[in-house]
A tleap script that builds the chain and sets N, CA, C and O, in Angstrom:
source leaprc.protein.ff14SB
mol = sequence {
  NMET VAL VAL ILE ARG LEU SER ARG GLY GLY
  ALA LYS ALA ARG PRO PHE PHE ASN ILE VAL
  VAL ALA ASP LYS ARG SER ARG ARG ASP GLY
  ASN PHE ILE GLU ARG LEU GLY PHE TYR ASN
  PRO ILE ALA LYS GLY GLY GLU GLU SER LEU
  ARG VAL ALA GLN ASP ARG LEU THR TYR TRP
  ARG GLY VAL GLY ALA GLN ALA SER PRO THR
  VAL GLU ARG LEU LEU ALA SER ALA ALA LYS
  LYS ALA CALA
}
set mol.1.N position { -10.683 5.350 53.510 }
set mol.1.CA position { -9.513 5.240 52.674 }
set mol.1.C position { -9.956 5.096 51.220 }
set mol.1.O position { -10.967 4.458 50.925 }
set mol.2.N position { -9.185 5.696 50.325 }
set mol.2.CA position { -9.473 5.640 48.893 }
set mol.2.C position { -8.525 4.638 48.246 }
set mol.2.O position { -7.321 4.655 48.501 }
set mol.3.N position { -9.077 3.765 47.410 }
set mol.3.CA position { -8.273 2.735 46.751 }
set mol.3.C position { -8.468 2.789 45.238 }
set mol.3.O position { -9.500 3.240 44.742 }
set mol.4.N position { -7.455 2.321 44.524 }
set mol.4.CA position { -7.526 2.167 43.077 }
set mol.4.C position { -7.653 0.675 42.835 }
set mol.4.O position { -6.755 -0.093 43.181 }
set mol.5.N position { -8.769 0.258 42.240 }
set mol.5.CA position { -9.015 -1.170 42.088 }
set mol.5.C position { -9.778 -1.459 40.806 }
set mol.5.O position { -10.143 -0.547 40.064 }
set mol.6.N position { -10.014 -2.745 40.557 }
set mol.6.CA position { -10.745 -3.173 39.375 }
set mol.6.C position { -12.233 -3.305 39.698 }
set mol.6.O position { -12.612 -3.736 40.787 }
set mol.7.N position { -13.062 -2.926 38.732 }
set mol.7.CA position { -14.501 -3.095 38.829 }
set mol.7.C position { -14.924 -3.930 37.628 }
set mol.7.O position { -14.663 -3.546 36.488 }
set mol.8.N position { -15.573 -5.064 37.866 }
set mol.8.CA position { -15.863 -6.000 36.784 }
set mol.8.C position { -17.076 -5.592 35.978 }
set mol.8.O position { -18.073 -5.105 36.512 }
set mol.9.N position { -16.964 -5.802 34.689 }
set mol.9.CA position { -18.068 -5.579 33.765 }
set mol.9.C position { -18.055 -6.708 32.752 }
set mol.9.O position { -17.417 -7.736 32.982 }
set mol.10.N position { -18.740 -6.537 31.644 }
set mol.10.CA position { -18.754 -7.570 30.616 }
set mol.10.C position { -19.828 -8.600 30.881 }
set mol.10.O position { -20.691 -8.426 31.741 }
set mol.11.N position { -19.753 -9.671 30.125 }
set mol.11.CA position { -20.749 -10.732 30.227 }
set mol.11.C position { -20.138 -11.981 30.860 }
set mol.11.O position { -18.947 -12.022 31.166 }
set mol.12.N position { -20.965 -12.976 31.045 }
set mol.12.CA position { -20.490 -14.239 31.587 }
set mol.12.C position { -19.445 -14.816 30.631 }
set mol.12.O position { -19.682 -14.886 29.425 }
set mol.13.N position { -18.313 -15.222 31.152 }
set mol.13.CA position { -17.201 -15.796 30.399 }
set mol.13.C position { -16.539 -14.797 29.444 }
set mol.13.O position { -15.726 -15.202 28.613 }
set mol.14.N position { -16.867 -13.492 29.542 }
set mol.14.CA position { -16.232 -12.440 28.739 }
set mol.14.C position { -15.941 -11.253 29.648 }
set mol.14.O position { -16.587 -10.212 29.526 }
set mol.15.N position { -14.977 -11.392 30.557 }
set mol.15.CA position { -14.743 -10.336 31.545 }
set mol.15.C position { -14.144 -9.073 30.935 }
set mol.15.O position { -13.420 -9.120 29.940 }
set mol.16.N position { -14.465 -7.953 31.556 }
set mol.16.CA position { -13.923 -6.656 31.195 }
set mol.16.C position { -13.869 -5.864 32.495 }
set mol.16.O position { -14.846 -5.840 33.245 }
set mol.17.N position { -12.761 -5.230 32.765 }
set mol.17.CA position { -12.588 -4.538 34.034 }
set mol.17.C position { -12.303 -3.059 33.824 }
set mol.17.O position { -11.516 -2.687 32.953 }
set mol.18.N position { -12.945 -2.221 34.624 }
set mol.18.CA position { -12.628 -0.806 34.671 }
set mol.18.C position { -11.682 -0.588 35.841 }
set mol.18.O position { -11.850 -1.196 36.898 }
set mol.19.N position { -10.702 0.265 35.663 }
set mol.19.CA position { -9.811 0.649 36.759 }
set mol.19.C position { -10.409 1.916 37.350 }
set mol.19.O position { -10.479 2.951 36.686 }
set mol.20.N position { -10.837 1.827 38.601 }
set mol.20.CA position { -11.565 2.931 39.221 }
set mol.20.C position { -10.927 3.342 40.546 }
set mol.20.O position { -10.193 2.579 41.174 }
set mol.21.N position { -11.236 4.576 40.945 }
set mol.21.CA position { -10.886 5.086 42.267 }
set mol.21.C position { -12.169 5.026 43.074 }
set mol.21.O position { -13.191 5.575 42.663 }
set mol.22.N position { -12.120 4.358 44.224 }
set mol.22.CA position { -13.335 4.174 45.015 }
set mol.22.C position { -13.010 4.212 46.498 }
set mol.22.O position { -11.862 4.045 46.910 }
set mol.23.N position { -14.042 4.435 47.281 }
set mol.23.CA position { -13.916 4.326 48.722 }
set mol.23.C position { -13.778 2.844 49.056 }
set mol.23.O position { -14.463 2.006 48.470 }
set mol.24.N position { -12.909 2.527 49.979 }
set mol.24.CA position { -12.653 1.127 50.321 }
set mol.24.C position { -13.904 0.415 50.814 }
set mol.24.O position { -14.028 -0.800 50.655 }
set mol.25.N position { -14.827 1.150 51.407 }
set mol.25.CA position { -16.024 0.540 51.978 }
set mol.25.C position { -17.096 0.217 50.947 }
set mol.25.O position { -18.033 -0.522 51.250 }
set mol.26.N position { -16.980 0.752 49.736 }
set mol.26.CA position { -18.002 0.492 48.724 }
set mol.26.C position { -17.795 -0.877 48.094 }
set mol.26.O position { -16.696 -1.432 48.131 }
set mol.27.N position { -18.868 -1.415 47.513 }
set mol.27.CA position { -18.804 -2.733 46.891 }
set mol.27.C position { -17.910 -2.708 45.662 }
set mol.27.O position { -17.640 -1.640 45.113 }
set mol.28.N position { -17.448 -3.877 45.227 }
set mol.28.CA position { -16.533 -3.979 44.093 }
set mol.28.C position { -17.086 -3.304 42.848 }
set mol.28.O position { -16.378 -2.543 42.188 }
set mol.29.N position { -18.334 -3.574 42.523 }
set mol.29.CA position { -18.939 -3.013 41.324 }
set mol.29.C position { -19.899 -1.874 41.652 }
set mol.29.O position { -20.737 -1.508 40.828 }
set mol.30.N position { -19.777 -1.315 42.852 }
set mol.30.CA position { -20.689 -0.259 43.292 }
set mol.30.C position { -20.204 1.126 42.892 }
set mol.30.O position { -19.593 1.315 41.840 }
set mol.31.N position { -20.493 2.084 43.759 }
set mol.31.CA position { -20.138 3.473 43.485 }
set mol.31.C position { -18.641 3.654 43.420 }
set mol.31.O position { -17.891 3.003 44.147 }
set mol.32.N position { -18.208 4.548 42.539 }
set mol.32.CA position { -16.804 4.895 42.467 }
set mol.32.C position { -16.669 6.393 42.266 }
set mol.32.O position { -17.628 7.068 41.892 }
set mol.33.N position { -15.476 6.909 42.514 }
set mol.33.CA position { -15.231 8.340 42.423 }
set mol.33.C position { -14.864 8.730 40.997 }
set mol.33.O position { -15.405 9.690 40.448 }
set mol.34.N position { -13.935 7.975 40.397 }
set mol.34.CA position { -13.471 8.299 39.051 }
set mol.34.C position { -12.994 7.038 38.339 }
set mol.34.O position { -12.437 6.134 38.962 }
set mol.35.N position { -13.217 6.988 37.035 }
set mol.35.CA position { -12.728 5.888 36.206 }
set mol.35.C position { -11.413 6.318 35.586 }
set mol.35.O position { -11.339 7.347 34.913 }
set mol.36.N position { -10.359 5.515 35.818 }
set mol.36.CA position { -9.031 5.860 35.320 }
set mol.36.C position { -8.668 5.157 34.024 }
set mol.36.O position { -7.807 5.636 33.286 }
set mol.37.N position { -9.302 4.039 33.733 }
set mol.37.CA position { -8.967 3.294 32.525 }
set mol.37.C position { -9.675 1.963 32.515 }
set mol.37.O position { -10.686 1.764 33.188 }
set mol.38.N position { -9.115 1.046 31.729 }
set mol.38.CA position { -9.726 -0.281 31.625 }
set mol.38.C position { -8.663 -1.347 31.444 }
set mol.38.O position { -7.513 -1.063 31.106 }
set mol.39.N position { -9.088 -2.597 31.681 }
set mol.39.CA position { -8.257 -3.780 31.462 }
set mol.39.C position { -9.133 -4.835 30.809 }
set mol.39.O position { -10.184 -5.203 31.334 }
set mol.40.N position { -8.681 -5.320 29.648 }
set mol.40.CA position { -9.408 -6.356 28.919 }
set mol.40.C position { -8.524 -7.605 28.878 }
set mol.40.O position { -7.617 -7.678 28.049 }
set mol.41.N position { -8.765 -8.586 29.748 }
set mol.41.CA position { -7.878 -9.752 29.813 }
set mol.41.C position { -7.964 -10.679 28.608 }
set mol.41.O position { -7.079 -11.513 28.418 }
set mol.42.N position { -9.005 -10.557 27.789 }
set mol.42.CA position { -9.131 -11.457 26.643 }
set mol.42.C position { -8.950 -10.714 25.323 }
set mol.42.O position { -9.493 -11.128 24.299 }
set mol.43.N position { -8.192 -9.620 25.341 }
set mol.43.CA position { -7.923 -8.863 24.113 }
set mol.43.C position { -7.119 -9.730 23.154 }
set mol.43.O position { -6.199 -10.441 23.559 }
set mol.44.N position { -7.481 -9.660 21.878 }
set mol.44.CA position { -6.819 -10.484 20.865 }
set mol.44.C position { -6.170 -9.596 19.826 }
set mol.44.O position { -6.638 -8.490 19.557 }
set mol.45.N position { -5.093 -10.085 19.248 }
set mol.45.CA position { -4.457 -9.405 18.122 }
set mol.45.C position { -4.063 -7.972 18.419 }
set mol.45.O position { -3.295 -7.711 19.345 }
set mol.46.N position { -4.588 -7.046 17.634 }
set mol.46.CA position { -4.224 -5.647 17.766 }
set mol.46.C position { -5.062 -4.868 18.766 }
set mol.46.O position { -4.904 -3.654 18.889 }
set mol.47.N position { -5.947 -5.544 19.477 }
set mol.47.CA position { -6.787 -4.854 20.454 }
set mol.47.C position { -5.950 -4.388 21.639 }
set mol.47.O position { -4.962 -5.017 22.018 }
set mol.48.N position { -6.373 -3.281 22.201 }
set mol.48.CA position { -5.696 -2.726 23.368 }
set mol.48.C position { -6.200 -3.463 24.612 }
set mol.48.O position { -7.408 -3.583 24.819 }
set mol.49.N position { -5.272 -3.957 25.441 }
set mol.49.CA position { -5.696 -4.706 26.617 }
set mol.49.C position { -5.699 -3.867 27.888 }
set mol.49.O position { -6.410 -4.189 28.839 }
set mol.50.N position { -4.910 -2.795 27.913 }
set mol.50.CA position { -4.828 -1.971 29.119 }
set mol.50.C position { -4.664 -0.517 28.731 }
set mol.50.O position { -3.813 -0.178 27.909 }
set mol.51.N position { -5.478 0.340 29.320 }
set mol.51.CA position { -5.333 1.785 29.134 }
set mol.51.C position { -5.545 2.464 30.478 }
set mol.51.O position { -6.519 2.182 31.176 }
set mol.52.N position { -4.627 3.364 30.841 }
set mol.52.CA position { -4.723 4.080 32.106 }
set mol.52.C position { -4.370 5.543 31.857 }
set mol.52.O position { -3.411 5.840 31.145 }
set mol.53.N position { -5.134 6.447 32.434 }
set mol.53.CA position { -4.827 7.878 32.373 }
set mol.53.C position { -3.729 8.148 33.400 }
set mol.53.O position { -4.005 8.262 34.594 }
set mol.54.N position { -2.487 8.250 32.933 }
set mol.54.CA position { -1.336 8.376 33.831 }
set mol.54.C position { -1.382 9.647 34.678 }
set mol.54.O position { -0.982 9.621 35.842 }
set mol.55.N position { -1.862 10.755 34.118 }
set mol.55.CA position { -1.913 11.992 34.892 }
set mol.55.C position { -2.867 11.878 36.074 }
set mol.55.O position { -2.563 12.359 37.166 }
set mol.56.N position { -4.018 11.245 35.865 }
set mol.56.CA position { -4.973 11.067 36.959 }
set mol.56.C position { -4.484 10.037 37.971 }
set mol.56.O position { -4.730 10.172 39.170 }
set mol.57.N position { -3.792 9.008 37.486 }
set mol.57.CA position { -3.210 8.017 38.389 }
set mol.57.C position { -2.183 8.679 39.309 }
set mol.57.O position { -2.162 8.427 40.514 }
set mol.58.N position { -1.345 9.515 38.737 }
set mol.58.CA position { -0.342 10.239 39.520 }
set mol.58.C position { -1.013 11.146 40.548 }
set mol.58.O position { -0.572 11.226 41.695 }
set mol.59.N position { -2.076 11.826 40.134 }
set mol.59.CA position { -2.802 12.692 41.062 }
set mol.59.C position { -3.349 11.906 42.247 }
set mol.59.O position { -3.137 12.282 43.400 }
set mol.60.N position { -4.055 10.811 41.960 }
set mol.60.CA position { -4.679 10.055 43.042 }
set mol.60.C position { -3.656 9.427 43.970 }
set mol.60.O position { -3.882 9.354 45.178 }
set mol.61.N position { -2.537 8.973 43.428 }
set mol.61.CA position { -1.481 8.445 44.298 }
set mol.61.C position { -0.889 9.559 45.150 }
set mol.61.O position { -0.504 9.334 46.298 }
set mol.62.N position { -0.818 10.764 44.584 }
set mol.62.CA position { -0.282 11.908 45.315 }
set mol.62.C position { -1.133 12.317 46.498 }
set mol.62.O position { -0.613 12.824 47.492 }
set mol.63.N position { -2.445 12.101 46.402 }
set mol.63.CA position { -3.331 12.464 47.515 }
set mol.63.C position { -3.582 11.295 48.461 }
set mol.63.O position { -4.408 11.399 49.367 }
set mol.64.N position { -2.870 10.173 48.259 }
set mol.64.CA position { -2.928 9.089 49.230 }
set mol.64.C position { -3.691 7.844 48.843 }
set mol.64.O position { -3.820 6.939 49.668 }
set mol.65.N position { -4.202 7.752 47.635 }
set mol.65.CA position { -4.916 6.538 47.221 }
set mol.65.C position { -3.920 5.400 47.048 }
set mol.65.O position { -2.821 5.595 46.528 }
set mol.66.N position { -4.311 4.222 47.483 }
set mol.66.CA position { -3.442 3.047 47.364 }
set mol.66.C position { -4.032 2.083 46.343 }
set mol.66.O position { -5.232 1.811 46.346 }
set mol.67.N position { -3.171 1.572 45.473 }
set mol.67.CA position { -3.619 0.626 44.448 }
set mol.67.C position { -3.699 -0.779 45.032 }
set mol.67.O position { -2.914 -1.147 45.905 }
set mol.68.N position { -4.658 -1.557 44.538 }
set mol.68.CA position { -4.768 -2.953 44.952 }
set mol.68.C position { -3.588 -3.724 44.372 }
set mol.68.O position { -2.970 -3.268 43.410 }
set mol.69.N position { -3.264 -4.885 44.939 }
set mol.69.CA position { -2.139 -5.676 44.400 }
set mol.69.C position { -2.301 -6.030 42.923 }
set mol.69.O position { -1.314 -6.045 42.187 }
set mol.70.N position { -3.512 -6.312 42.481 }
set mol.70.CA position { -3.740 -6.650 41.082 }
set mol.70.C position { -3.477 -5.448 40.177 }
set mol.70.O position { -2.855 -5.585 39.124 }
set mol.71.N position { -3.942 -4.287 40.581 }
set mol.71.CA position { -3.706 -3.083 39.791 }
set mol.71.C position { -2.213 -2.769 39.768 }
set mol.71.O position { -1.690 -2.375 38.725 }
set mol.72.N position { -1.521 -2.932 40.884 }
set mol.72.CA position { -0.067 -2.720 40.921 }
set mol.72.C position { 0.635 -3.633 39.923 }
set mol.72.O position { 1.536 -3.200 39.206 }
set mol.73.N position { 0.223 -4.889 39.878 }
set mol.73.CA position { 0.828 -5.851 38.949 }
set mol.73.C position { 0.575 -5.446 37.506 }
set mol.73.O position { 1.482 -5.514 36.678 }
set mol.74.N position { -0.640 -5.026 37.194 }
set mol.74.CA position { -0.976 -4.600 35.831 }
set mol.74.C position { -0.172 -3.370 35.420 }
set mol.74.O position { 0.333 -3.299 34.300 }
set mol.75.N position { -0.056 -2.410 36.320 }
set mol.75.CA position { 0.698 -1.194 36.010 }
set mol.75.C position { 2.179 -1.489 35.816 }
set mol.75.O position { 2.826 -0.913 34.941 }
set mol.76.N position { 2.711 -2.388 36.636 }
set mol.76.CA position { 4.121 -2.761 36.499 }
set mol.76.C position { 4.377 -3.453 35.167 }
set mol.76.O position { 5.385 -3.188 34.512 }
set mol.77.N position { 3.469 -4.339 34.762 }
set mol.77.CA position { 3.661 -5.021 33.481 }
set mol.77.C position { 3.501 -4.050 32.311 }
set mol.77.O position { 4.189 -4.192 31.300 }
set mol.78.N position { 2.605 -3.069 32.432 }
set mol.78.CA position { 2.438 -2.068 31.374 }
set mol.78.C position { 3.684 -1.186 31.262 }
set mol.78.O position { 4.108 -0.841 30.160 }
set mol.79.N position { 4.260 -0.829 32.399 }
set mol.79.CA position { 5.476 -0.014 32.386 }
set mol.79.C position { 6.638 -0.790 31.793 }
set mol.79.O position { 7.484 -0.224 31.100 }
set mol.80.N position { 6.677 -2.089 32.065 }
set mol.80.CA position { 7.735 -2.930 31.529 }
set mol.80.C position { 7.617 -3.037 30.003 }
set mol.80.O position { 8.627 -3.010 29.300 }
set mol.81.N position { 6.384 -3.160 29.491 }
set mol.81.CA position { 6.162 -3.225 28.043 }
set mol.81.C position { 6.528 -1.906 27.372 }
set mol.81.O position { 7.087 -1.895 26.276 }
set mol.82.N position { 6.209 -0.789 28.037 }
set mol.82.CA position { 6.473 0.528 27.455 }
set mol.82.C position { 7.955 0.846 27.399 }
set mol.82.O position { 8.393 1.615 26.542 }
set mol.83.N position { 8.726 0.268 28.294 }
set mol.83.CA position { 10.172 0.561 28.342 }
set mol.83.C position { 10.963 -0.230 27.329 }
set mol.83.O position { 12.184 -0.090 27.253 }
savepdb mol mol.pdb
quit
């Protein structure tokens, strides 16, 4: 099964997450198929905290990829801000 989930990066106490498409069996920070965007939980001021390639997200959902609950929450909050 293919999932859309977060992959952690950054340094200790400075998290940064990539939103990736990966096989469910691979490790959290291991191999992935495609990077769709990023999430920066400690973005300040005018910095961008979330970016997602909507066309690729739509494609992967169309072929059956399921988003993790955290990614679903982030996407819902981004859609709410955009509206």
